Structures are given as structure tokens and as C-alpha cells.
N, C-alpha and C positions, 0 to 999 in steps of 0.2 A: 647264549651265556646262562648259567645256572643261577635262578633268582634264588636259590636257596642256600647259597653259599653265603660264608661270612660277610656281614656288611660292616662298614665302620662309620660310626656316627661321630659328632662332635658336639660339643655345649652350644646351646642357643644363646646369643647375643641380644636378644629380642629386649631384655630387661636393661640393657646397658645404655641404650639410645637416649635423647636422640642423636643421630648422627648426620654429618653432610651428605648430599647427594655425591655420587662419584663423579660426574659431570664431565667435561671433554678438556682437561687440563693437558696442557700439551707433553707434560713429561710424565703424566700417570702411567703407572705400570711399570715404570723402569726400576724402581725400588718398591720392596714390599711396604703397604702403608696400612695402620691399624683403621683408620677413619674410612678408609674407601674399602678394606675388606669387611670390615663391619656393616658398613651401609649397604653391599653388595648381598651379603648373607642374609639380611634383615629383609630385602625389597623382593627378593625373589626365591621361589621354594623349588622352583626347577631344577632338577637332579640330572648329572650324568653319571653311568657307571665306569669304572676304569679298571681293568685288570690284567695282570701279564699271563703270557702262555702257559698253559700246564693245569693239570688236573687238580682239584681242591685248592686253588689259590683264593685268597680273600677278594671279594668283590668292593671297590671303595666308592661310596656314593658321592658325588661332588657338587656343589652348587655351580650350575651351568655357568651363571652370570660372573662368578669370581674366576672359574677357569679360563673363560674366554677375556677374561679382565688382564692376567698375566700373560696368557700363553697366546701368541699371534697364530700359531696355528692352529689350534682349536677356534680360536675365533674365527679364522677364514673357513675352517670345515663345518661350523657349527650355524654360522652366521650368514655365510656364502650361499650362492645360487646352485649349490650342487646337492647330490642326492644324499651326502654325509649329514646334511642339516637337520634331516628327519630323524638321524641315528640318535639313540638314548645310551648306548655303550660302546667303548671302545676297547680293543686289545693293544696296550703297550707294550712295545720291545726293549725290554728292558729287564731287570732283576727283580724280584718282589721286595728285597731292601730297599733298592733305589726309589722305587714307586711309592712304597710307604713313606721314605723319607720326603718324598716331594708332597705328599698329601698333608704331612704335618707341618712342613714348612706353608704351604699355601694358608691355611688356617691360623697360623700362629706366627709365622715370619723366623721362627727359631730353628736351628740346625743344633740346637744342644750345646752343652760346655764345652770349651777348648780345652779342658784339662783331661788328660790322660794317661796312661803308663807308658814307660819308656818301650823302645823296641824290645819284643815285636808288638805292642801295642799301639805305636804310631802307625806300622804298617798296615794294622786292620783299619785304623782311621784313615788311613788315604784310600784304602782298598772300598771304605764306604762311600766316599765322597766324590772321588774322580768319577766313578759312574755315573753317580748322579749329575755331576756337570754334563757329563755326555748326553743324559737324556734332555736336561735344560737346553742344551744346544740344539738337540732333535726338535724338540715341541716349542722353540723359539721363546723362552723366558728369561729375558734378559735379566730381571731382578733376581732370580735365582742365581743364574751364572755369578753375580757381582757378590751375592752373599756366600756363596760355595768358596770362591776365590779368598774373599776376606776370612772367612772361617779358617782355611787352609793356611793363610799368611798369619793369622793370630796364634794358632796352634804351635806353627813350625818355628816363630821367632822365641817361644818361649822353651823351646826344647833343646835338644843336642843338635847343633848346626854344624858339626863336624864333618858328617855325611848325610845326606837326604836318605833315609831308610826307607827308600822306595821299593815295593814289590814289583818285580819285572813283568810280572804276567799283568798286574794293573796297568802299568805304564804301557805295555804293548797294545792291551785293548784300548786306554786312552788315546792313544796316537793314532791309531788305527780308525776309531770312529769320530776324529776329529779333525776340520780342514787345517791344512798348514796356516792358514791365518788367524787361527783359532788363539784369543788371549791366553787359555788355558796352557797352550804349547809354549806361548812366550814365556809365560811363569816358570813351568817346567824347564825349559831350555835356561834361563837365569840362576834357578836352584840349582840345577848341576853344575853350572860354569863356576857359580860363585862359592859352592859348598862341598864338591864333591873331590874328595882327595884321591884321585884314581891311582896313586902309588901306593896305598895302604894295603890294599887288598882286603879280601873277605865281605866288602860291599855285595859285591856280585861276582859270579862264578864265570868263568870264560863263556861257559852255554847260555849263562842269562844275557850276557853282552852280545852275542849273537843273535837274540832274540829280538833285540831293540834295533828298531829301523835305522838304516844307515845315514839317513840324512839329518835325522835329528842329532846323533851323536856327532857329525860333522857341524852342526850349529853349535854344541856344546863346546866342541873343540875350539871352534872360532870365538866363543864368548870367552874361554879361559885365555885365549892368545890376548883378546884385547884387554883383559884385567891383568895388565903386567905386575902390578904389586901384590897382587893375591890377597883375594877374600879371606883366604884359611888363616891369614896372620892376625885379623880382625876378629879374634875370638876371646871371650871373658875365658877364665878357670874353668867353668861348668859347660863351655862349648857353645854360648849362647852367642848370637852374632851382635857386635858393638860397632859396627861400620854403618855411619847414620845413612851414606848414600848408597846403601844395598837396596836396589830397587825391591829385589823378591821379598825384602822383609820389612823395609819401612816405607814403600811407595807403591801400595797396592792399588791406587786410583789409575795407575799407569795401564793396569790391566781390565779396567773396568769398562772398557767401551764407552767413555763418554762422547757427545756428539760435539762440544763445545766447552768453553769455560762457564758459559750461562746454565746449561744442563747440569754440569758437574756441581754448581753451586747449588741448583734447585734441588739435586739429588740429597746434598747434606741436610736438606731441611725436612726430610720427611724422616 
């Protein structure tokens, strides 16, 4: 790795303390938490470098303890009895934008504002965060998976829900890199089943439709069949969803992978 590449630094939180020790909380790391994050940054200066494949890509320096706290993958790689435990740099298989978003979230817990322009701005919005969810799935960061889903849901419910303005290339990439059991896949199925007016045209071309996996489309059609009354009828004049039992708009916890009610309640306190 080129050590002369641009590094990414973050403001020190050493003057903000004292902070509680991370400890061994049963649900620690399931949600982003300021106290744990701050304590991990101040207690250890050991850094790990992350970079995507490519020439002249930025090198991101990340606190090892922070990375391992949220990522089960890196925790196993860096703290386990394997050769990787001695490594100080890793190449990440994702886009430069997805990695930058992950590093920003790791230190701030923020994915930015849910305010965005209407289509095609929303297409770009989804194009940024669906690959980020794929990365979170690959490196086993439950807290980030939850935050991405929440972020998408909050943005979607405030926008035009007459059609989910999904870029089919992004959808295809997402479905290809996520397991069938992924909560993100469930959310996408429900979003299409509840809000896609397949008879309106213009949303996807025939060519785009053929690029979407058949099993996904079958799940969407099954969801449409179960929704006999039709979610499309439950729209306000500006096409925002007003049906309170619409899970993809108003019950995001359904997709948050909570272990049980106790863990769900504990997560709300963070």
C-alpha cells in the first residue's frame, strides 16, 4: 500500500471526556453509540489502513479498536489466531464512495440528511446507500445495516411513493451481493410490492426488467397478491404513504435483525 496516499484524519475527542469504558455489554456494537465510540478512540491509538482497489485511491486510517468493535469480520481478522492479525492495512472490495461513507459513519454515527431532490436525485441517493449496506453485510457491521435501512426508510416515507424510483443497475448489484435472507432484500421486496404501480410504465424499461432476478420479481408479485386492497390507494395528494400498517414505511424495526424484544428495547436506549 502506498503510504504517501492521501490519509483521512478525524478530530480528537480527548478533551471531551471522561467517557465510560466500552466494557462487555451484551448488546454493545449492535447500534452506533457515542460513549463507546469516544472511549475507544481515546483509549488506543493503534490504527488500521483501509483502501479500495485502484490507483491513487485514498487511504483511510481507522482506529483498530473502533473498527473491531463494530465489525465482527475485522474483529476476527485482527484479534484472532490468524496471519491477518498482524496486518495493518486491508483492501476493501467496494466503491470508494461506499468506503468513505462507512468511515464517516464509524466516527460520527451519521449518514447525512434525509433531505434530497426528487427523482433523479433519489436514484442517486439509493445508489449511494444500497452498496453501503452490501459493504456492511460483507464486513458484518449490524449497527450500520440498521442505520442504512432506517436512513432509506426515513427518506422514502417523505418522498413520492407512487413508484420506488430505483436504479435497476443498483438493484441488480444489491441483490447479487446479498443473501436471499437479507433484511434489505425483504425491505426492497415490500417497497416494490406496496408502492410500484407496474401498469404505469416509465419506471423501468423492458430491458431493465429483464436484468432483475426472476426470484425477486416473484417475491414482489406474491407481495402484491397478498395486498388485495392495494397500498397504492393509500397515498396523499403529494404521493406520500399514509397507510400506518405499511411495514416498509412505518415499521422499520421489522428489518433490523433484533434478537428478541429485550435486545430491541436495549437498542432504543442507545
